[in-house]
C-alpha positions as CSV (number, residue, x, y, z in Angstrom):
1,M,21.6,-3.9,3.6
2,P,18.2,-2.4,4.6
3,K,15.3,-4.1,3.4
4,A,11.6,-3.6,4.6
5,S,7.8,-3.5,3.9
6,V,5.0,-1.5,4.8
7,K,1.3,-2.1,4.4
8,R,-1.5,0.4,4.8
9,L,-5.2,0.7,4.4
10,I,-6.0,4.0,2.8
11,E,-9.6,5.6,2.3
12,C,-8.9,6.4,-1.4
13,E,-9.8,4.9,-4.7
14,K,-7.0,2.6,-6.2
15,K,-6.6,4.9,-9.5
16,D,-6.0,8.0,-7.5
17,L,-3.3,6.2,-5.2
18,I,-1.5,4.8,-8.3
19,G,-1.6,8.3,-9.8
20,L,-0.2,9.8,-6.6
21,V,2.8,7.4,-6.7
22,L,3.5,8.0,-10.3
23,D,3.4,11.9,-9.9
24,I,7.0,11.9,-9.0
25,E,7.8,15.4,-9.7
26,K,5.5,16.3,-6.8
27,Y,7.5,14.1,-4.2
28,P,9.5,17.1,-2.8
29,E,6.3,18.9,-1.6
30,F,5.5,16.2,0.8
31,V,7.9,13.2,0.9
32,P,10.4,13.4,3.9
33,F,13.9,13.4,3.0
34,C,13.0,14.4,-0.9
35,F,14.5,17.6,-2.0
36,D,14.0,17.5,-5.8
37,A,12.5,15.3,-8.5
38,K,12.8,15.2,-12.2
39,I,11.2,13.1,-14.8
40,Y,13.3,12.5,-17.9
41,E,11.0,10.1,-19.9
42,N,7.5,8.9,-19.6
43,K,6.1,6.6,-22.0
44,Q,3.4,3.8,-22.7
45,D,4.5,0.4,-23.9
46,G,1.5,-1.8,-24.1
47,D,0.3,-2.4,-20.6
48,L,3.5,-0.7,-19.1
49,Q,4.0,2.9,-18.4
50,K,7.8,3.5,-18.2
51,I,9.3,6.5,-16.5
52,I,13.0,7.5,-16.0
53,A,13.3,9.9,-13.2
54,D,15.9,11.5,-10.8
55,L,15.2,11.8,-7.1
56,T,17.4,13.9,-4.8
57,I,17.1,12.3,-1.2
58,G,19.0,12.8,2.1
59,K,18.9,14.1,5.4
60,G,21.1,17.0,7.0
61,P,24.3,17.5,5.1
62,F,24.0,14.1,3.2
63,K,22.2,14.6,-0.1
64,D,22.5,12.6,-3.1
65,T,20.7,12.1,-6.6
66,Y,19.8,8.7,-8.1
67,K,18.2,7.8,-11.4
68,S,15.4,5.2,-11.3
69,D,13.6,3.1,-13.9
70,V,9.9,3.2,-13.0
71,A,7.4,0.6,-14.5
72,F,3.6,0.8,-13.9
73,N,2.0,-2.4,-14.7
74,K,-1.7,-1.7,-15.6
75,K,-2.7,-5.4,-15.5
76,T,-1.5,-6.1,-12.0
77,D,-1.7,-2.7,-10.6
78,S,1.8,-2.7,-9.4
79,I,4.7,-0.1,-9.8
80,Y,8.4,-1.7,-9.8
81,V,11.3,0.6,-9.3
82,K,15.0,0.0,-9.7
83,N,17.9,2.1,-9.6
84,I,20.0,2.9,-13.0
85,E,22.8,5.1,-11.4
86,G,23.6,7.1,-8.3
87,P,24.9,6.7,-4.5
88,L,23.4,3.1,-4.6
89,N,24.8,-0.3,-5.2
90,H,21.1,-1.3,-5.7
91,L,17.6,-0.3,-5.0
92,T,14.4,-2.1,-5.8
93,N,10.9,-1.3,-4.6
94,N,7.5,-2.5,-5.4
95,W,4.2,-1.0,-4.8
96,T,1.0,-3.1,-5.2
97,F,-2.4,-1.9,-4.7
98,T,-5.4,-3.8,-3.9
99,D,-9.0,-2.8,-3.7
100,K,-10.9,-3.4,-0.3
101,N,-14.5,-2.4,0.7
102,N,-16.1,1.0,0.3
103,G,-13.5,2.8,-1.4
104,I,-10.5,1.6,0.7
105,T,-7.2,0.4,-0.9
106,E,-4.6,-1.7,0.5
107,I,-1.1,-0.5,-0.5
108,T,2.0,-2.5,0.1
109,F,5.6,-1.1,-0.3
110,D,8.6,-3.3,-0.4
111,I,12.0,-1.9,-0.5
112,D,15.5,-3.3,-0.7
113,F,18.7,-1.1,-1.2
114,E,22.3,-0.9,-0.5
115,I,24.2,2.5,-0.4
116,K,27.7,2.5,-1.9
117,N,29.0,4.4,1.2
118,K,29.4,1.6,3.7
119,F,29.3,4.3,6.7
120,L,25.9,5.8,5.4
121,N,24.7,2.4,4.7
122,S,25.3,1.2,8.3
123,L,23.5,4.4,9.6
124,M,20.4,3.7,7.2
125,V,20.2,0.1,8.8
126,V,19.6,1.6,12.4
127,S,17.0,4.2,11.2
128,F,15.7,2.6,8.1
129,Q,12.1,1.3,9.3
130,F,11.5,4.7,11.0
131,G,12.4,6.6,8.0
132,L,10.2,4.3,5.7
133,E,7.2,4.7,8.2
134,K,7.5,8.6,7.9
135,I,7.6,8.3,4.0
136,A,4.5,6.0,4.2
137,D,2.7,8.4,6.7
138,A,3.5,11.2,4.1
139,F,1.9,9.3,1.2
140,Q,-1.2,8.5,3.2
141,K,-1.6,12.1,4.5
142,R,-1.3,13.4,0.8
143,A,-3.5,10.9,-0.4
144,E,-6.2,11.7,2.2
145,E,-5.8,15.5,1.6
146,L,-6.3,15.2,-2.2
147,F,-8.8,12.4,-2.4
148,G,-10.3,11.5,1.0
149,N,-13.4,13.7,0.6
150,S,-14.1,12.7,-3.0
151,K,-16.9,10.4,-2.0
152,N,-18.7,13.1,-0.1
């Protein structure tokens, strides 16, 4: 099952980057392999913001939609995602955001998933780190476009 981690230093405020990750319905505008996104529920529960959302992802003729449970913990500045239903046996990913010096934030993104279709799962193992880097690049580029000049 594919498992990977990406760490980036991005010249943006932590709150802006957290907002970018939680703005799920905008993913099709900039995230590779993401064709559609829909939020069904978005509520506050103490220090947790809970979101239920669908993402339609794929490449070429292979597209599928999965539903996720997204929880943003305001105390730890972390976002935890797990799949609820769809083409995955399981999916977990965790975003952590850490303030560094001079408006720079370190983001760590860990993901672990398994696709129900064994053939597609074996294809993903081969190209997974490359795809994850492309997604991380897209988030970084989007953050720099939206917030990179906010200090100037």
